[in-house]
BAFIVEX-948170 format. One record per residue: residue in one letter; x, y, z of N, C-alpha, C in turn. Coordinates in steps of 0.05 Angstrom, whole numbers, padded with zeros to 5 digits, always signed. Layout:
BEGIN
AXYZXYZXYZ
...
This chain:
BEGIN
X+00773+00209+00258+00801+00218+00260+00805+00235+00285
X+00785+00252+00291+00787+00268+00316+00789+00251+00340
X+00772+00230+00342+00772+00213+00365+00798+00196+00367
X+00807+00187+00343+00832+00172+00343+00855+00189+00352
X+00857+00214+00343+00878+00231+00352+00876+00238+00382
X+00852+00240+00392+00848+00244+00421+00860+00220+00436
X+00857+00196+00425+00869+00172+00438+00900+00174+00438
X+00910+00185+00416+00939+00188+00414+00949+00208+00434
X+00934+00231+00437+00941+00251+00457+00940+00240+00485
X+00920+00223+00490+00917+00211+00517+00941+00193+00523
X+00950+00178+00503+00973+00160+00507+00998+00177+00513
X+01003+00199+00499+01026+00216+00505+01023+00229+00532
X+00999+00237+00539+00995+00249+00566+01002+00229+00588
X+00993+00204+00584+00999+00184+00604+01029+00179+00606
X+01043+00181+00583+01072+00178+00583+01086+00200+00599
X+01075+00225+00596+01085+00247+00612+01081+00242+00641
X+01057+00233+00648+01051+00228+00676+01068+00206+00688
X+01076+00187+00670+01093+00165+00680+01122+00173+00680
X+01129+00197+00671+01157+00207+00672+01173+00197+00649
X+01160+00186+00628+01175+00176+00605+01185+00198+00587
X+01171+00221+00588+01179+00244+00571+01168+00269+00584
X+01178+00292+00576+01168+00317+00586+01143+00325+00570
X+01129+00344+00581+01105+00354+00567+01112+00367+00541
X+01134+00382+00540+01143+00395+00515+01150+00374+00494
X+01164+00353+00503+01170+00332+00484+01145+00318+00473
X+01126+00313+00490+01102+00300+00482+01087+00318+00462
X+01085+00343+00467+01070+00361+00449+01085+00364+00422
X+01111+00363+00423+01126+00365+00398+01121+00340+00381
X+01121+00317+00393+01115+00292+00378+01086+00293+00367
X+01068+00302+00384+01040+00304+00375+01037+00323+00351
X+01053+00344+00352+01052+00364+00330+01060+00350+00304
X+01080+00334+00305+01090+00320+00281+01068+00300+00271
X+01056+00286+00290+01035+00267+00283+01011+00281+00271
X+01002+00303+00283+00979+00318+00273+00983+00327+00244
X+01005+00340+00239+01009+00353+00214+01019+00335+00191
X+01023+00310+00198+01030+00290+00177+01004+00278+00165
X+00982+00285+00177+00956+00274+00168+00943+00294+00149
X+00929+00283+00128+00913+00300+00110+00885+00290+00109
X+00867+00308+00107+00838+00301+00106+00828+00312+00079
X+00822+00294+00060+00814+00303+00034+00839+00315+00020
X+00835+00337+00007+00858+00350-00006+00870+00372+00011
X+00854+00387+00025+00864+00410+00040+00857+00410+00070
X+00844+00389+00079+00836+00388+00107+00859+00383+00125
X+00856+00390+00151+00878+00388+00170+00867+00386+00198
X+00885+00383+00218+00878+00381+00246+00889+00406+00260
X+00873+00417+00278+00883+00439+00295+00871+00436+00322
X+00882+00451+00342+00872+00450+00369+00868+00478+00380
X+00845+00482+00393+00839+00507+00407+00838+00502+00437
X+00841+00523+00453+00835+00521+00481+00808+00533+00486
X+00799+00533+00511+00772+00543+00517+00769+00573+00515
X+00791+00587+00510+00788+00616+00505+00787+00623+00476
X+00791+00603+00458+00791+00608+00429+00818+00613+00418
X+00839+00607+00434+00866+00611+00425+00876+00586+00410
X+00888+00590+00387+00899+00568+00371+00924+00558+00384
X+00924+00534+00395+00948+00524+00408+00964+00505+00390
X+00951+00493+00371+00965+00477+00351+00952+00482+00324
X+00968+00486+00303+00958+00492+00276+00980+00486+00256
X+00973+00476+00232+00994+00470+00213+01008+00495+00202
X+00996+00518+00205+01009+00543+00197+01020+00557+00222
X+01046+00557+00226+01058+00568+00251+01049+00597+00257
X+01043+00613+00236+01035+00641+00241+01009+00642+00256
X+00993+00622+00254+00966+00622+00267+00968+00615+00296
X+00988+00600+00304+00990+00591+00332+00993+00615+00350
X+00977+00615+00371+00977+00637+00390+00957+00659+00384
X+00943+00657+00361+00923+00677+00353+00896+00669+00365
X+00882+00688+00375+00856+00683+00387+00834+00688+00366
X+00818+00668+00361+00797+00669+00341+00769+00670+00353
X+00767+00677+00378+00741+00676+00391+00721+00695+00380
X+00729+00713+00362+00710+00732+00350+00692+00719+00329
X+00702+00696+00319+00687+00682+00298+00664+00666+00310
X+00640+00667+00298+00617+00652+00310+00622+00622+00312
X+00635+00610+00292+00638+00581+00294+00658+00574+00316
X+00678+00592+00321+00696+00587+00343+00681+00589+00370
X+00663+00608+00372+00647+00610+00396+00631+00585+00400
X+00621+00574+00378+00605+00549+00380+00623+00526+00389
X+00648+00525+00379+00666+00505+00388+00672+00507+00418
X+00676+00532+00427+00682+00536+00455+00658+00527+00472
X+00635+00532+00462+00610+00525+00478+00606+00495+00478
X+00609+00482+00455+00602+00453+00454+00625+00435+00459
X+00648+00440+00448+00672+00424+00452+00671+00396+00440
X+00648+00386+00434+00645+00360+00422+00624+00361+00399
X+00630+00346+00378+00609+00342+00357+00616+00354+00330
X+00595+00353+00312+00598+00361+00284+00589+00390+00281
X+00603+00405+00263+00596+00433+00260+00602+00441+00231
X+00584+00456+00219+00587+00467+00192+00589+00498+00193
X+00606+00509+00175+00609+00538+00176+00621+00547+00149
X+00621+00574+00145+00633+00586+00121+00660+00598+00128
X+00679+00594+00109+00707+00604+00114+00719+00615+00088
X+00733+00637+00091+00747+00650+00068+00776+00654+00076
X+00793+00640+00061+00822+00643+00066+00832+00670+00055
X+00855+00680+00065+00866+00704+00054+00871+00701+00024
X+00863+00721+00009+00867+00720-00020+00843+00709-00035
X+00823+00697-00021+00799+00687-00033+00777+00708-00033
X+00760+00708-00053+00739+00729-00055+00714+00722-00041
X+00707+00696-00041+00682+00688-00028+00687+00665-00009
X+00671+00664+00013+00674+00642+00032+00664+00616+00019
X+00675+00594+00029+00666+00567+00020+00657+00551+00044
X+00638+00533+00040+00628+00517+00063+00649+00497+00073
X+00653+00497+00099+00671+00478+00111+00656+00463+00133
X+00668+00441+00142+00656+00426+00164+00679+00415+00181
X+00672+00411+00207+00692+00400+00225+00679+00381+00245
X+00696+00364+00256+00687+00348+00278+00707+00353+00301
X+00697+00356+00325+00715+00363+00347+00710+00345+00371
X+00731+00341+00386+00729+00326+00412+00748+00340+00432
X+00743+00336+00457+00756+00352+00478+00775+00334+00495
X+00800+00345+00499+00819+00332+00517+00822+00351+00541
X+00809+00345+00563+00807+00363+00585+00834+00369+00600
X+00852+00349+00604+00876+00355+00619+00893+00378+00608
X+00893+00381+00581+00908+00403+00569+00890+00424+00557
X+00864+00422+00562+00844+00441+00552+00847+00444+00522
X+00848+00421+00508+00850+00422+00479+00823+00413+00466
X+00814+00430+00448+00791+00422+00431+00803+00412+00405
X+00806+00386+00402+00819+00374+00379+00799+00374+00356
X+00805+00388+00334+00787+00392+00312+00798+00382+00286
X+00782+00368+00270+00789+00359+00244+00771+00373+00224
X+00782+00389+00206+00766+00406+00188+00774+00402+00159
X+00754+00405+00142+00758+00404+00113+00735+00419+00098
X+00740+00426+00073+00719+00437+00057+00698+00416+00050
X+00673+00423+00051+00652+00403+00046+00653+00393+00017
X+00664+00408-00001+00666+00399-00029+00686+00376-00031
X+00702+00372-00011+00722+00351-00011+00712+00326+00003
X+00687+00326+00012+00676+00303+00026+00679+00278+00010
X+00675+00280-00016+00676+00257-00033+00704+00244-00033
X+00724+00260-00027+00751+00250-00025+00755+00232+00000
X+00737+00236+00019+00739+00220+00044+00724+00194+00042
X+00709+00190+00020+00692+00166+00018+00707+00144+00003
X+00706+00120+00014+00717+00097+00000+00693+00084-00014
X+00691+00087-00040+00668+00077-00055+00665+00047-00052
X+00687+00033-00050+00685+00004-00048+00670-00005-00024
X+00668+00012-00004+00654+00005+00021+00624+00002+00017
X+00613+00017-00002+00584+00016-00006+00575+00009-00035
X+00595+00004-00052+00588-00002-00080+00571-00027-00082
X+00579-00048-00068+00564-00073-00070+00536-00070-00059
X+00533-00052-00039+00506-00048-00028+00488-00035-00048
X+00498-00016-00064+00482-00002-00084+00476-00021-00107
X+00496-00036-00116+00492-00055-00139+00473-00078-00131
X+00470-00083-00105+00452-00105-00097+00423-00098-00099
X+00417-00072-00102+00389-00064-00104+00378-00071-00131
X+00355-00084-00131+00342-00092-00156+00313-00083-00156
X+00303-00076-00180+00275-00067-00183+00264-00082-00208
X+00243-00098-00203+00233-00114-00225+00253-00135-00233
X+00257-00139-00259+00276-00160-00268+00303-00148-00274
X+00303-00123-00285+00329-00112-00294+00334-00084-00282
X+00317-00074-00264+00322-00048-00252+00346-00047-00233
X+00358-00024-00231+00382-00022-00214+00385+00007-00205
X+00405+00011-00188+00412+00038-00178+00440+00045-00188
X+00445+00071-00190+00472+00080-00198+00477+00107-00187
X+00502+00116-00188+00511+00142-00177+00529+00154-00198
X+00523+00180-00205+00541+00196-00223+00545+00223-00210
X+00564+00238-00219+00567+00265-00209+00554+00284-00229
X+00553+00310-00222+00539+00329-00239+00552+00334-00266
X+00576+00323-00270+00589+00326-00296+00587+00301-00313
X+00572+00282-00303+00568+00257-00318+00587+00235-00312
X+00606+00238-00294+00625+00217-00288+00611+00195-00272
X+00616+00171-00280+00603+00148-00266+00618+00143-00240
X+00603+00142-00218+00615+00135-00192+00610+00106-00187
X+00584+00098-00189+00576+00070-00186+00556+00063-00207
X+00560+00042-00223+00541+00033-00243+00546+00004-00248
X+00525-00012-00251+00529-00041-00255+00542-00049-00281
X+00540-00032-00302+00551-00039-00328+00569-00017-00339
X+00561+00008-00338+00575+00030-00352+00597+00042-00335
X+00615+00055-00348+00637+00069-00334+00644+00093-00351
X+00661+00110-00341+00669+00134-00356+00650+00157-00353
X+00647+00172-00374+00630+00196-00373+00605+00192-00390
X+00582+00198-00379+00556+00195-00393+00543+00221-00400
X+00559+00242-00401+00548+00269-00406+00533+00271-00432
X+00541+00256-00452+00528+00258-00478+00508+00236-00484
X+00500+00220-00463+00481+00199-00467+00453+00211-00474
X+00441+00200-00495+00415+00210-00504+00395+00188-00506
X+00369+00195-00503+00348+00175-00506+00337+00174-00534
X+00314+00160-00538+00303+00156-00565+00295+00182-00578
X+00288+00202-00561+00279+00228-00572+00302+00248-00573
X+00326+00240-00568+00349+00258-00569+00353+00274-00545
X+00340+00269-00523+00343+00284-00498+00369+00275-00484
X+00385+00294-00476+00410+00288-00461+00402+00282-00432
X+00403+00256-00425+00393+00247-00399+00409+00258-00376
X+00435+00255-00376+00452+00263-00354+00452+00294-00351
X+00451+00308-00374+00450+00337-00372+00424+00346-00359
X+00402+00332-00366+00376+00339-00354+00377+00334-00324
X+00389+00311-00315+00391+00305-00287+00409+00325-00273
X+00430+00333-00286+00449+00352-00274+00436+00379-00270
X+00418+00387-00289+00405+00413-00286+00383+00412-00265
X+00367+00391-00265+00344+00390-00247+00351+00380-00219
X+00373+00364-00217+00384+00354-00192+00366+00333-00178
X+00340+00336-00179+00322+00316-00167+00296+00315-00183
X+00284+00291-00184+00259+00288-00198+00255+00261-00210
X+00238+00259-00231+00232+00234-00245+00232+00240-00275
X+00242+00220-00290+00244+00223-00319+00237+00197-00332
X+00220+00199-00352+00212+00176-00369+00225+00179-00396
X+00239+00159-00404+00255+00161-00429+00256+00134-00443
X+00261+00135-00469+00265+00111-00485+00294+00103-00486
X+00299+00077-00481+00326+00067-00480+00329+00041-00494
X+00351+00038-00508+00357+00013-00522+00385+00004-00515
X+00387-00019-00503+00413-00030-00495+00428-00040-00520
X+00454-00042-00519+00469-00054-00541+00459-00082-00548
X+00454-00087-00574+00444-00112-00582+00414-00114-00584
X+00399-00094-00573+00370-00094-00575+00361-00079-00600
X+00337-00086-00610+00327-00075-00635+00310-00050-00630
X+00293-00051-00610+00275-00029-00605+00280-00015-00579
X+00270+00010-00577+00272+00025-00553+00248+00017-00534
X+00255+00016-00508+00234+00011-00488+00234+00034-00468
X+00210+00040-00458+00208+00062-00439+00219+00054-00412
X+00236+00072-00400+00247+00068-00374+00238+00092-00356
X+00238+00087-00330+00233+00107-00310+00257+00110-00292
X+00266+00134-00288+00289+00139-00270+00280+00160-00249
X+00284+00154-00224+00279+00173-00202+00306+00179-00189
X+00312+00204-00186+00339+00212-00177+00338+00234-00157
X+00359+00236-00141+00362+00257-00121+00391+00266-00119
X+00395+00289-00108+00422+00301-00108+00433+00303-00080
X+00459+00296-00077+00473+00300-00052+00494+00321-00056
X+00489+00346-00048+00507+00368-00055+00534+00365-00042
X+00536+00353-00019+00562+00351-00005+00582+00335-00022
X+00572+00315-00037+00589+00299-00054+00587+00305-00084
X+00568+00323-00090+00562+00329-00118+00554+00303-00133
X+00538+00287-00120+00529+00262-00131+00499+00262-00138
X+00493+00250-00160+00465+00245-00167+00460+00215-00163
X+00443+00208-00144+00437+00180-00137+00410+00174-00151
X+00410+00153-00167+00387+00147-00184+00380+00117-00183
X+00354+00112-00187+00345+00085-00190+00328+00084-00215
X+00332+00064-00232+00318+00062-00258+00307+00034-00263
X+00286+00034-00278+00272+00008-00284+00255+00012-00309
X+00252-00009-00325+00234-00008-00347+00205-00004-00337
X+00190+00012-00352+00163+00019-00344+00146-00007-00341
X+00149-00025-00360+00133-00050-00359+00140-00066-00334
X+00165-00065-00325+00172-00079-00301+00163-00064-00276
X+00163-00038-00278+00155-00021-00256+00125-00026-00249
X+00109-00028-00270+00080-00032-00266+00072-00061-00266
X+00091-00079-00268+00085-00108-00268+00069-00116-00243
X+00076-00107-00219+00059-00114-00196+00030-00105-00198
X+00026-00081-00210-00001-00072-00214-00016-00090-00234
X-00002-00098-00255-00014-00116-00274-00021-00143-00262
X-00003-00152-00245-00008-00178-00231-00032-00175-00213
X-00033-00152-00199-00056-00147-00181-00082-00146-00197
X-00081-00132-00221-00105-00130-00238-00113-00158-00247
X-00094-00175-00255-00101-00202-00264-00113-00218-00241
X-00102-00214-00217-00113-00229-00194-00142-00220-00188
X-00147-00194-00190-00174-00184-00185-00193-00195-00206
X-00185-00193-00232-00202-00204-00253-00208-00233-00250
X-00187-00248-00243-00190-00277-00240-00208-00283-00216
X-00205-00268-00195-00221-00272-00171-00251-00266-00177
X-00255-00244-00192-00283-00237-00199-00295-00259-00217
X-00279-00268-00236-00289-00289-00254-00296-00315-00239
X-00278-00323-00220-00283-00346-00204-00308-00343-00187
X-00311-00318-00176-00335-00313-00160-00360-00315-00177
X-00359-00304-00202-00382-00306-00219-00388-00335-00226
X-00367-00350-00232-00372-00378-00240-00384-00394-00216
X-00375-00388-00192-00385-00402-00169-00411-00391-00158
X-00414-00365-00159-00437-00352-00146-00462-00354-00164
X-00458-00350-00190-00482-00350-00207-00497-00377-00206
X-00484-00400-00210-00499-00425-00207-00512-00428-00180
X-00497-00419-00159-00509-00420-00132-00533-00403-00130
X-00531-00378-00142-00554-00360-00141-00578-00372-00156
X-00572-00383-00180-00594-00395-00195-00606-00419-00180
X-00589-00434-00167-00599-00457-00151-00617-00447-00128
X-00607-00426-00114-00623-00415-00092-00649-00404-00102
X-00647-00389-00125-00672-00377-00136-00691-00399-00145
X-00679-00420-00157-00697-00443-00166-00710-00456-00142
X-00695-00458-00120-00706-00470-00096-00729-00454-00085
X-00730-00428-00091-00752-00411-00082-00775-00410-00102
X-00768-00408-00128-00789-00404-00148-00803-00430-00155
X-00789-00453-00154-00802-00479-00160-00825-00485-00141
X-00821-00483-00115-00844-00488-00097-00866-00467-00101
X-00859-00442-00107-00880-00422-00111-00896-00429-00136
X-00882-00438-00158-00897-00446-00182-00915-00470-00176
X-00904-00489-00161-00920-00512-00153-00945-00504-00137
X-00940-00485-00119-00963-00475-00103-00983-00461-00121
X-00973-00445-00140-00991-00431-00159-01007-00452-00175
X-00994-00473-00184-01008-00494-00199-01029-00508-00182
X-01022-00514-00157-01042-00527-00140-01066-00509-00134
X-01061-00483-00131-01083-00464-00126-01101-00462-00151
X-01088-00463-00175-01104-00462-00199-01122-00486-00202
X-01111-00510-00194-01128-00534-00195-01150-00533-00175
X-01144-00521-00151-01164-00519-00130-01187-00501-00139
X-01181-00480-00155-01203-00462-00165-01221-00477-00184
X-01211-00499-00196-01228-00515-00214-01241-00538-00200
X-01238-00539-00174-01253-00559-00158-01236-00583-00150
X-01210-00583-00157-01193-00605-00150-01180-00599-00123
X-01192-00609-00102-01181-00604-00075-01162-00625-00065
X-01155-00645-00082-01138-00667-00074-01109-00661-00077
X-01102-00640-00092-01074-00633-00097-01060-00623-00072
X-01036-00633-00067-01021-00626-00043-00992-00617-00051
X-00980-00601-00034-00952-00593-00037-00933-00614-00026
X-00909-00616-00038-00889-00634-00028-00875-00621-00003
X-00874-00636+00018-00861-00625+00042-00832-00634+00044
X-00816-00623+00026-00787-00631+00025-00769-00610+00039
X-00778-00586+00041-00761-00565+00054-00772-00557+00081
X-00754-00546+00098-00762-00538+00124-00759-00508+00129
X-00759-00493+00107-00756-00464+00109-00783-00451+00108
X-00784-00425+00101-00809-00411+00099-00827-00422+00078
X-00815-00431+00055-00831-00444+00034-00843-00470+00044
X-00828-00485+00060-00838-00510+00072-00861-00504+00091
X-00859-00483+00107-00881-00475+00125-00906-00468+00109
X-00901-00453+00087-00924-00445+00070-00938-00470+00058
X-00922-00490+00050-00933-00515+00039-00949-00530+00061
X-00939-00530+00086-00954-00543+00107-00981-00529+00111
X-00981-00502+00112-01006-00488+00116-01025-00492+00093
X-01014-00494+00069-01031-00498+00045-01044-00526+00047
X-01028-00546+00054-01039-00573+00056-01061-00575+00077
X-01056-00562+00100-01076-00562+00121-01102-00549+00112
X-01098-00526+00098-01121-00511+00088-01137-00528+00068
X-01122-00543+00050-01136-00559+00030-01149-00584+00043
X-01136-00594+00065-01149-00616+00079-01176-00607+00090
X-01177-00584+00103-01202-00574+00113-01222-00568+00091
X-01212-00555+00070-01229-00548+00047-01241-00573+00035
X-01224-00594+00033-01234-00619+00021-01255-00632+00039
X-01250-00630+00065-01269-00641+00085-01296-00626+00083
X-01294-00599+00083-01318-00583+00080-01333-00590+00054
X-01318-00594+00033-01330-00600+00007-01345-00627+00008
X-01332-00647+00020-01346-00673+00022-01371-00671+00039
X-01368-00656+00062-01392-00653+00079-01414-00639+00065
X-01408-00618+00050-01428-00603+00035-01441-00621+00014
X-01424-00636-00001-01434-00653-00021-01452-00675-00010
X-01443-00686+00014-01459-00706+00027-01486-00695+00035
X-01485-00670+00047-01510-00657+00055-01528-00651+00031
X-01517-00642+00010-01533-00636-00014-01545-00662-00025
X-01529-00683-00025-01540-00709-00035-01563-00719-00018
X-01559-00716+00009-01580-00725+00027-01606-00709+00023
X-01603-00683+00020-01626-00666+00016-01640-00672-00011
X-01624-00678-00030-01635-00685-00056-01651-00711-00054
X-01640-00730-00039-01654-00755-00036-01680-00751-00021
X-01678-00734+00000-01703-00729+00016-01724-00715-00002
X-01716-00696-00018-01735-00683-00036-01748-00702-00056
X-01731-00720-00067-01742-00739-00086-01761-00758-00073
X-01755-00766-00048-01773-00784-00034-01799-00771-00028
X-01799-00746-00021-01824-00731-00016-01840-00728-00041
X-01827-00723-00063-01841-00721-00088-01854-00747-00097
X-01840-00768-00093-01852-00795-00100-01875-00801-00082
X-01873-00794-00057-01894-00800-00038-01920-00784-00046
X-01917-00759-00055-01940-00744-00062-01954-00756-00087
X-01938-00764-00106-01949-00774-00131-01962-00802-00128
X-01953-00818-00109-01964-00845-00106-01988-00847-00087
X-01995-00830-00070-02017-00831-00051-02043-00822-00065
X-02070-00836-00059-02096-00829-00072-02105-00801-00063
X-02120-00788-00083-02129-00761-00078-02153-00763-00059
X-02156-00749-00038-02179-00751-00019-02205-00739-00031
X-02230-00753-00022-02257-00745-00032-02266-00720-00018
X-02275-00701-00034-02284-00676-00023-02314-00672-00029
X-02333-00675-00010-02362-00671-00015-02369-00643-00022
X-02389-00641-00040-02397-00614-00049-02424-00608-00036
X-02427-00586-00024-02452-00578-00011-02475-00575-00031
X-02500-00579-00021-02523-00577-00039-02527-00549-00048
X-02535-00547-00073-02540-00521-00085-02516-00509-00097
X-02493-00520-00093-02468-00508-00104-02462-00520-00131
X-02447-00508-00145-02440-00518-00172-02415-00535-00170
X-02416-00554-00187-02391-00569-00190-02371-00554-00205
X-02347-00563-00206-02326-00549-00221-02334-00547-00250
X-02352-00564-00260-02359-00562-00288-02383-00543-00292
X-02395-00533-00272-02417-00514-00273-02444-00528-00272
X-02444-00554-00269-02469-00568-00267-02478-00570-00238
X-02503-00572-00235-02514-00575-00207-02503-00600-00195
X-02498-00599-00170-02488-00622-00156-02511-00642-00152
X-02504-00667-00149-02524-00688-00145-02527-00702-00169
């Protein structure tokens, strides 16, 4: 509104420069335009100059008064543009109330064009229809939604309900809106049953407070829907683990079997070798460390078998040689041995 009125002032100033009207006529028309506008319930437009003097105001008694002693006026003089919040107490009021203004500057006439209203009237400036659809389009889970109420329980935006919810209670008898109005911000878990439903279900509501509008903005969802993504994630994890077990365990057993079977075979072959069976060999089907071990084992048994045959052959040959010598001794005549005269024969008789 401040910027739009500055455009209006600019148009009247240009008309003055073009000779279409006098400056006094232009300012009189602008005065009528300014004071025909309302902002909220009690807001209005006024103009200051750079010294803090009120040059235009809806209350004629104020025009010409210098307000530069007030801190917010000093801030207006310094900035001339932008948003400003301050406290103000009208004559007859006991306590100041928070106000806000937006100002813009028209340099040719040294006017700080200001639009001011009490902050408690901000809600009167809002067109709910402009953002109602945006709020109602928010969804959480399957049935979760957002809503807006004021601190007295009046519904501002709600997908289903309207009117006043001040006396709404949950399954335990807790007054929900009263609790939200007292705490202003937080989280609440409560039991809720919609019309036509048999049982209460737990809901979660998270809410926050906008003091300028006296609004409580909330989002609510059933607990089971709120945690549904976590349940889905849990199911995915369990399913993944189960699939891994189903796929990995057989693979592990297969790999373990591929290691233990050759080792058992090697153990069996070694046991047979200790009993003298050097002909047993390992199967050379794998090319890993077990396969290398099988190759070394087979080479070792080849040599051991060769040594065994050589030893057996040598033993057999020596046995044959010994038997031949024994036969030769037994078959040859005993040689004659003469006995000298005077000696005794083996029988003790004299020789001769």
